[in-house]
C-alpha positions as CSV (number, residue, x, y, z in Angstrom):
1,M,0.0,0.0,0.0
2,S,2.8,2.3,0.9
3,R,4.3,1.2,-2.5
4,S,1.2,2.3,-4.4
5,R,1.0,5.7,-2.5
6,R,4.7,6.2,-3.6
7,G,3.7,5.3,-7.1
8,A,0.7,7.8,-7.0
9,R,3.0,10.6,-5.6
10,G,5.8,9.8,-8.0
11,G,3.3,10.0,-11.0
12,R,2.0,13.5,-10.1
13,P,5.1,15.4,-11.2
14,A,5.4,13.6,-14.6
15,A,1.7,14.1,-15.4
16,G,2.2,17.8,-14.6
17,L,5.3,18.1,-16.8
18,L,3.4,16.3,-19.8
19,A,0.4,18.5,-19.5
20,A,2.7,21.6,-19.5
21,L,4.5,20.2,-22.7
22,V,1.3,19.7,-24.3
23,L,0.0,23.2,-23.5
24,L,3.4,24.6,-24.7
25,L,3.4,22.7,-28.0
26,T,-0.2,23.8,-28.7
27,G,0.6,27.4,-28.1
28,C,3.5,27.4,-30.5
29,S,1.7,25.4,-33.2
30,G,-0.8,28.4,-33.6
31,G,-3.7,25.9,-32.6
32,G,-6.8,27.0,-30.8
33,A,-9.7,29.3,-31.7
34,D,-7.6,32.6,-31.3
35,T,-5.1,32.3,-34.0
36,G,-4.3,36.0,-34.1
37,D,-1.5,37.9,-32.2
38,T,-2.6,39.8,-29.2
39,A,-2.5,43.6,-28.8
40,A,0.9,43.5,-27.2
41,G,2.3,41.3,-30.2
42,P,4.1,37.8,-29.9
43,S,6.2,37.3,-26.8
44,V,10.0,37.8,-27.2
45,S,10.8,35.4,-24.4
46,A,8.6,32.6,-25.9
47,A,10.5,32.8,-29.0
48,T,13.7,32.6,-27.2
49,S,12.7,29.6,-25.1
50,V,11.5,27.6,-28.1
51,T,14.2,28.4,-30.7
52,G,17.2,28.8,-28.5
53,A,18.1,32.1,-30.0
54,P,17.2,35.6,-29.6
55,A,14.2,37.0,-31.9
56,P,15.6,39.4,-34.6
57,A,15.5,43.0,-33.7
58,A,12.8,45.1,-35.6
59,T,14.3,47.6,-38.0
60,A,12.7,51.1,-38.4
61,P,11.6,51.9,-41.9
62,S,13.9,54.4,-43.7
63,A,12.5,57.9,-43.9
64,S,11.9,59.3,-47.5
65,P,12.2,63.0,-48.1
66,T,9.0,64.9,-48.3
67,P,8.3,66.3,-51.8
68,P,8.1,70.2,-51.7
69,Y,5.2,70.1,-54.1
70,P,3.7,66.8,-54.2
71,T,1.2,65.5,-56.8
72,G,-2.3,65.0,-55.7
73,S,-5.0,62.7,-57.1
74,A,-5.7,64.9,-60.0
75,G,-2.1,64.3,-61.1
76,C,-0.9,67.8,-60.6
77,H,0.0,70.1,-57.6
78,P,-2.7,72.9,-56.8
79,G,-1.0,76.3,-56.8
80,D,-4.0,78.6,-56.5
81,G,-3.6,80.9,-53.6
82,W,0.0,81.2,-53.7
83,T,1.6,84.6,-53.1
84,Q,4.0,86.0,-55.8
85,K,7.1,84.8,-53.7
86,E,5.7,81.4,-53.3
87,T,5.2,81.2,-57.2
88,A,8.8,82.6,-57.8
89,D,10.1,79.9,-55.4
90,W,8.5,77.2,-57.5
91,V,9.8,78.7,-60.7
92,R,13.2,79.0,-59.2
93,L,13.3,75.1,-59.0
94,E,12.6,74.7,-62.8
95,S,14.7,77.4,-64.1
96,E,18.2,77.1,-65.6
97,T,20.2,79.8,-67.0
98,P,23.5,79.8,-69.0
99,D,26.8,79.2,-67.1
100,T,28.5,82.0,-68.3
101,F,27.9,85.0,-70.9
102,T,29.6,83.6,-73.7
103,P,28.7,83.7,-77.6
104,A,28.1,79.9,-77.1
105,A,25.5,80.5,-74.7
106,G,22.0,79.3,-75.9
107,S,18.9,79.8,-73.9
108,V,17.2,80.0,-70.7
109,R,15.3,76.8,-69.8
110,L,12.2,76.2,-67.9
111,R,12.5,72.4,-67.2
112,T,9.9,69.7,-66.9
113,S,8.6,68.8,-63.3
114,L,9.3,65.8,-61.7
115,L,6.0,63.9,-61.2
116,G,5.0,63.7,-57.6
117,Y,8.0,65.8,-56.3
118,D,7.7,69.3,-57.7
119,G,4.6,69.4,-59.9
120,P,3.5,69.9,-62.4
121,L,1.0,72.4,-61.5
122,C,-2.8,72.2,-62.1
123,A,-2.9,75.6,-63.6
124,P,0.2,77.4,-65.5
125,V,1.6,80.5,-64.2
126,T,3.0,83.7,-66.1
127,V,6.9,83.8,-66.3
128,Q,8.9,86.5,-67.8
129,V,12.4,86.2,-69.1
130,Q,14.0,89.6,-69.5
131,F,17.4,90.8,-70.6
132,W,19.1,94.1,-69.9
133,K,22.3,95.8,-71.2
134,L,24.3,97.5,-68.4
135,T,26.6,100.5,-69.1
136,Y,29.1,101.6,-66.3
137,G,30.7,104.8,-65.8
138,S,32.2,107.1,-63.2
139,T,30.5,110.0,-61.6
140,G,33.4,112.2,-62.3
141,K,33.9,113.1,-58.6
142,R,37.5,111.9,-58.6
143,D,40.2,110.5,-61.0
144,V,38.9,107.6,-62.9
145,V,42.0,105.5,-62.3
146,P,42.8,106.1,-58.5
147,R,46.2,106.5,-56.9
148,P,47.3,103.5,-54.6
149,T,46.2,105.1,-51.5
150,E,42.6,105.9,-52.8
151,S,39.5,104.0,-53.1
152,G,37.9,103.1,-56.4
153,P,35.6,105.7,-58.1
154,D,31.8,105.9,-57.5
155,Y,30.1,104.0,-60.3
156,Y,26.7,104.6,-61.9
157,F,25.0,102.2,-64.4
158,S,22.2,102.5,-66.8
159,M,19.9,99.5,-67.9
160,R,18.5,99.2,-71.2
161,S,16.1,96.4,-72.0
162,L,17.2,94.2,-74.9
163,G,14.2,91.7,-74.9
164,R,11.5,90.2,-72.8
165,T,9.6,86.9,-73.3
166,Q,6.5,86.0,-71.6
167,V,5.4,82.3,-71.3
168,R,2.8,80.3,-69.4
169,F,4.4,77.5,-67.6
170,D,3.0,74.5,-65.5
171,G,5.9,72.1,-65.6
172,T,4.3,69.6,-68.1
173,A,6.8,70.6,-70.9
174,E,10.0,72.3,-71.1
175,K,10.1,75.9,-72.2
176,S,13.1,77.6,-73.8
177,V,13.8,81.2,-74.3
178,P,16.8,82.3,-76.6
179,V,19.2,84.8,-75.3
180,P,20.0,88.0,-77.4
181,K,23.4,87.5,-79.0
182,S,24.3,91.1,-78.5
183,L,24.6,90.6,-74.7
184,Y,27.1,87.8,-75.4
185,D,29.2,89.5,-77.9
186,D,33.0,89.3,-77.5
187,N,33.3,93.0,-79.0
188,R,31.4,94.6,-76.1
189,T,33.5,97.3,-74.4
190,V,34.9,96.8,-70.8
191,C,32.4,99.2,-69.5
192,E,29.3,97.2,-70.7
193,G,27.6,94.3,-68.7
194,A,24.5,92.2,-69.0
195,L,21.7,91.2,-66.7
196,L,19.0,88.6,-67.0
197,A,16.1,87.8,-64.7
198,V,13.4,85.2,-64.6
199,Y,10.4,86.3,-62.7
200,V,6.6,85.8,-62.3
201,G,3.6,88.1,-63.1
202,K,3.4,91.3,-65.1
203,P,6.6,93.0,-66.6
204,L,8.6,94.8,-63.9
205,L,7.8,98.4,-63.1
206,D,10.7,100.9,-62.7
207,R,10.2,101.1,-59.1
208,E,11.0,97.2,-58.9
209,L,14.3,97.5,-60.8
210,P,17.7,97.6,-58.8
211,K,18.9,100.9,-57.7
212,E,22.5,99.6,-57.2
213,I,24.6,96.6,-58.4
214,R,27.5,95.3,-56.2
215,I,30.1,93.7,-58.3
216,G,32.3,91.1,-56.2
217,G,34.2,89.8,-59.1
218,S,36.6,86.9,-58.2
219,L,35.6,87.2,-54.5
220,S,32.1,85.4,-55.3
221,D,34.1,82.2,-55.8
222,Y,35.1,82.2,-52.1
223,D,32.3,84.0,-50.4
224,P,28.8,84.7,-51.6
225,L,28.5,87.6,-49.3
226,L,31.3,89.4,-51.2
227,G,30.1,88.3,-54.6
228,D,28.0,90.0,-57.1
229,H,24.7,91.3,-55.7
230,V,21.8,92.7,-57.6
231,P,18.9,93.7,-55.1
232,F,15.8,93.8,-57.2
233,R,12.9,95.7,-55.1
234,T,10.5,93.0,-55.5
235,E,9.9,89.3,-54.4
236,R,8.8,88.2,-57.9
237,I,12.4,87.3,-58.9
238,A,12.9,83.6,-59.3
239,E,16.4,83.5,-61.1
240,Q,18.9,86.2,-62.1
241,Q,22.4,86.3,-63.5
242,L,24.9,89.2,-63.8
243,S,27.6,89.6,-66.3
244,P,29.5,92.7,-64.9
245,P,31.8,94.8,-67.1
246,T,35.5,93.8,-67.1
247,A,37.0,96.9,-66.1
248,P,34.5,99.5,-64.5
249,Q,37.5,101.2,-63.0
250,V,38.6,102.8,-66.0
251,C,35.1,104.0,-67.4
252,G,34.6,107.7,-67.6
253,P,31.3,109.6,-67.2
254,D,29.9,108.8,-70.5
255,G,30.6,105.0,-70.0
256,T,33.6,104.7,-72.4
257,P,37.0,103.6,-71.3
258,T,39.5,106.4,-70.4
259,A,42.5,104.3,-69.4
260,D,44.3,101.1,-70.1
261,P,42.2,98.3,-68.6
262,S,45.1,96.0,-68.3
263,R,46.6,98.1,-65.5
264,T,44.9,97.2,-62.2
265,P,44.4,100.4,-60.1
266,G,45.9,100.2,-56.6
267,L,48.6,97.9,-57.7
268,T,52.0,99.2,-59.1
269,D,54.3,97.8,-61.6
270,P,57.7,96.9,-60.2
271,L,59.4,98.8,-63.0
272,D,57.4,102.1,-62.3
273,P,59.3,104.9,-60.8
274,T,58.6,105.6,-57.3
275,D,59.2,108.6,-54.9
276,R,60.0,106.4,-52.0
277,P,63.8,106.0,-51.2
278,S,65.6,102.8,-52.4
279,F,66.9,100.5,-49.7
280,D,70.4,98.8,-50.1
281,L,72.4,96.7,-47.9
282,G,75.3,99.2,-48.3
283,D,73.5,102.0,-46.6
284,L,73.8,100.1,-43.3
285,M,77.5,99.3,-43.8
286,P,80.1,101.8,-42.8
287,A,82.2,103.1,-45.8
288,T,86.0,101.7,-45.7
289,P,88.9,103.5,-47.0
């Protein structure tokens, strides 16, 4: 009897272990009425105990850049209600001007929009492409070619429009506007420059044109703040490009050269005569008989 009791007591742990094993296998096999994951998701510890290895870590999806002007369900981007500045910002994305003012320059391009990224627009906008000839001269208040200790002369400039083209543009097809050949002529004088602007809306008024133009020259390659600067007095400008005169420092009041442009004001030629005393090592040595 004692033996049968030992057998009964000894059989209880085995039965409990068997029942736990059946429940564990049933849960891992996905059996039962509820086959879906719980709100908390599958247990990582359970996966570790069954497979003997940690569950792979979840990877976050890579973030994609947000399009500035996404295409809607109509296959276009609604631009109605934009301000002039907002319209100019969009046109700036599509504008491409010639790299330099040379005879080989071809045209100003308004490129096709990338579907779903920056358009196209549901309704076209009015874009103007305009070119001006600039003539530089000095005010005549001081010498045109300053002395080494003086600053450069005060300049003025005049603007004469050489052409303006108006297009309706929505980004569905490329637009191209040829440039006036006279602006890119190699024979233009050192006092002549050129300016082009791409802007939106109606033609520019006189009060929107720049009152001054800062020429940075080669400094613009190193610091944009010291480079060329054309402050149009409007927010409608999408793109602009300046071709400054090559030697405004030698331009007279009438906008014609009055000195040799190959000589740079403020820098002296080593062969030029000077009124400063020369220095020689013998001046420091006492004379010997």
